[in-house]
C-alpha positions in Angstrom: 200.3 130.4 219.3 203.4 128.3 218.6 204.2 128.0 214.9 204.9 124.4 214.0 205.0 123.2 210.4 202.3 120.8 209.2 203.2 117.7 207.4 202.3 114.0 207.0 203.3 111.6 209.8 203.1 107.9 210.4 201.2 107.2 213.6 201.2 104.0 215.6 198.3 103.1 217.8 199.5 102.6 221.4 196.2 102.3 223.2 192.4 102.5 222.8 189.5 102.7 225.2 185.7 103.4 225.0 185.0 107.0 225.6 181.2 106.8 225.4 178.8 104.3 223.9 179.5 105.6 220.4 183.0 107.1 220.8 186.5 105.8 221.3 189.7 107.3 222.7 192.8 106.5 220.6 196.4 107.2 221.6 199.2 107.3 219.0 202.9 107.4 219.1 204.2 109.8 216.4 208.0 110.0 216.5 208.1 112.8 214.0 205.3 114.9 215.6 206.4 118.5 216.3 204.0 119.0 219.1 200.8 121.1 219.0 198.9 123.9 220.7 195.7 123.1 222.6 192.7 123.3 220.1 194.6 122.2 217.0 193.4 119.4 214.7 194.7 116.8 212.3 193.6 115.2 209.1 193.5 111.4 209.3 194.0 109.5 206.0 193.1 105.8 205.6 194.2 103.8 202.6 192.3 100.7 201.5 194.2 97.6 200.0 192.9 98.7 196.6 194.5 102.1 197.0 191.2 104.0 197.7 191.9 106.8 200.3 189.5 108.7 202.6 190.5 111.7 204.8 188.7 113.4 207.7 189.6 116.1 210.2 189.6 115.5 213.9 190.3 117.7 216.9 193.2 116.8 219.1 192.6 116.0 222.7 196.2 116.4 223.5 198.7 119.3 223.4 202.4 120.0 224.2 205.8 119.1 222.8 205.9 115.3 223.1 205.2 112.6 220.5 201.9 111.4 222.1 198.8 112.3 220.1 195.3 111.6 221.4 192.0 111.6 219.5 188.5 111.0 220.8 186.3 109.9 217.8 182.5 109.8 217.8 181.2 107.3 215.3 179.0 108.6 212.5 176.7 105.7 211.4 177.0 106.7 207.8 180.6 107.9 208.1 183.5 106.7 205.9 186.3 107.0 208.4 184.9 107.1 211.9 183.3 103.6 211.9 186.8 102.1 211.2 188.5 104.2 213.9 185.9 103.4 216.5 185.3 99.7 215.7 188.3 98.2 213.8 191.5 100.1 214.6 193.8 97.9 216.8 196.8 98.6 219.0 199.9 98.4 216.7 198.1 99.5 213.6 199.6 102.4 211.7 197.9 105.2 209.8 198.7 108.7 208.4 198.1 112.0 210.2 198.6 115.5 208.7 199.2 118.2 211.1 199.2 120.0 213.4 196.5 122.2 211.8 194.7 125.4 212.9 196.1 128.7 214.1 193.0 130.5 215.1 191.1 128.0 217.3 194.0 127.4 219.7 194.8 128.5 223.2 198.2 129.0 224.9 199.0 130.9 228.1 201.0 133.5 226.0 197.8 134.4 224.1 196.5 136.2 227.2 198.0 139.6 226.6 196.4 141.5 228.3 195.2 138.7 230.7 191.5 138.0 230.2 189.3 135.1 231.4 188.5 132.2 229.1 185.0 130.8 228.5 184.7 127.4 226.8 181.3 126.3 225.4 180.9 122.8 224.0 178.1 120.9 222.3 178.5 117.1 222.4 181.8 115.9 221.0 182.8 119.5 220.4 184.3 119.3 223.9 187.4 117.5 222.5 189.5 120.6 221.6 188.1 122.5 224.7 189.2 119.7 227.0 192.7 120.0 225.5 192.6 123.7 226.3 191.4 123.2 229.9 194.1 120.5 230.4 196.8 122.7 229.0 195.7 125.5 231.3 196.0 123.3 234.3 199.4 121.8 233.3 200.8 125.3 232.8 199.6 126.5 236.2 198.1 129.5 234.5 196.0 131.7 236.8 193.6 132.9 234.0 190.0 132.3 235.0 188.7 129.3 233.0 185.1 128.1 232.6 183.6 125.2 230.6 179.9 125.1 229.8 179.2 121.6 228.4 176.0 120.7 226.7 175.6 117.0 226.4 172.7 114.6 225.8 173.0 112.3 228.9 175.6 111.5 231.6 176.6 108.5 229.5 177.6 110.8 226.6 180.2 112.9 228.6 183.7 112.8 227.1 186.7 112.9 229.5 184.5 112.7 232.6 187.3 111.6 235.1 189.7 114.2 233.7 187.1 117.0 233.8 186.1 116.1 237.3 189.7 116.4 238.3 190.2 119.7 236.5 187.0 121.0 238.2 188.6 120.4 241.6 191.3 122.8 240.6 190.9 126.1 238.6 188.2 125.0 236.1 184.6 125.9 236.7 182.6 123.2 235.0 178.9 123.4 234.2 176.9 120.5 232.5 173.7 121.1 230.6 172.0 117.8 230.0 169.7 118.0 227.0 167.9 114.6 227.1 168.5 112.9 230.5 170.0 114.4 233.6 171.4 112.4 236.6 169.1 111.6 239.5 168.8 114.5 241.9 170.3 116.9 239.3 169.2 120.5 240.2 167.7 121.2 236.8 165.5 119.2 234.4 167.0 118.0 231.1 166.6 120.6 228.3 168.5 122.4 225.6 170.8 125.2 226.5 168.9 128.5 226.6 170.0 132.2 226.3 169.1 132.6 230.0 171.2 129.7 231.2 174.1 130.8 229.0 173.9 134.3 230.5 173.8 132.9 234.0 176.7 130.4 233.7 179.2 132.2 231.4 181.5 135.1 232.0 179.6 138.4 231.4 180.6 140.8 228.6 182.1 143.3 231.1 184.7 140.7 232.0 185.8 140.7 228.3 186.5 136.9 228.1 188.1 135.1 225.2 185.4 132.7 224.2 185.8 129.3 222.3 182.6 127.6 221.0 182.7 124.1 219.4 180.0 121.8 218.4 177.4 121.1 215.7 176.8 124.0 213.3 173.3 125.0 214.6 174.5 124.9 218.2 177.6 127.1 217.5 175.8 129.6 215.4 173.0 130.0 218.0 175.4 130.4 220.9 177.5 132.9 219.0 174.5 135.0 218.2 173.4 135.0 221.8 176.9 136.0 222.9 177.0 138.9 220.6 173.5 140.0 221.6 174.7 139.9 225.2 177.4 142.4 224.4 180.4 140.1 223.7 182.6 141.5 220.9 182.7 139.3 217.8 186.5 139.4 217.7 186.7 137.7 221.1 184.5 134.8 220.0 186.2 131.9 218.3 184.1 129.2 216.8 184.7 125.8 215.3 181.8 123.8 213.9 181.7 120.3 212.7 182.7 121.0 209.1 184.4 124.4 209.3 185.6 127.4 211.2 184.6 131.1 211.1 
């Protein structure tokens, strides 16, 4: 972990693009940004013309020391912040970011003492901070074994597909679990992640992996319970749920 002070910053939108049918990738230039470790998050604060403010936390899809900050925001239909970020925010707009935040749910190559493999387990948009870790791992040329098990509703809902495909050509082992619709000729029918599939696709307990799990609360708690039942030590399981960290 690299200690960087958290503070408020003014961020300017430099580009946007659709990430999925309900999500948008947003890149910012933040001249005062101190950089961040992979897995960190920020608070985004919007201020209305009448002075009303709303703040929400979002995981960072980027890491490193430069001034580029990337978010991938999934719209919540009844949300107060995400509909504006997904539908209305324009290139050149400015907003406020507070960060970088989070010291527990982060990965850096120097964390691996002694070296141990890393298992990433994502549910839906929970893949955002895990993508940042896989990307940081590749850029560092780190030889730690890295695996990503990604549970997602359909192929159309996959975040960072081109980037993940490229990472999987390298050192990342990538497994998709499609819960509602799988691609044609996919070797397994669509269905929820099960204990048996988790056991088959993830590092076993004997390998003593460092495990990061991120997604909706029910998904994360279920997976964490299965991992501990399989013999993985609780102190090697790091979780981040939509709404909190344990």
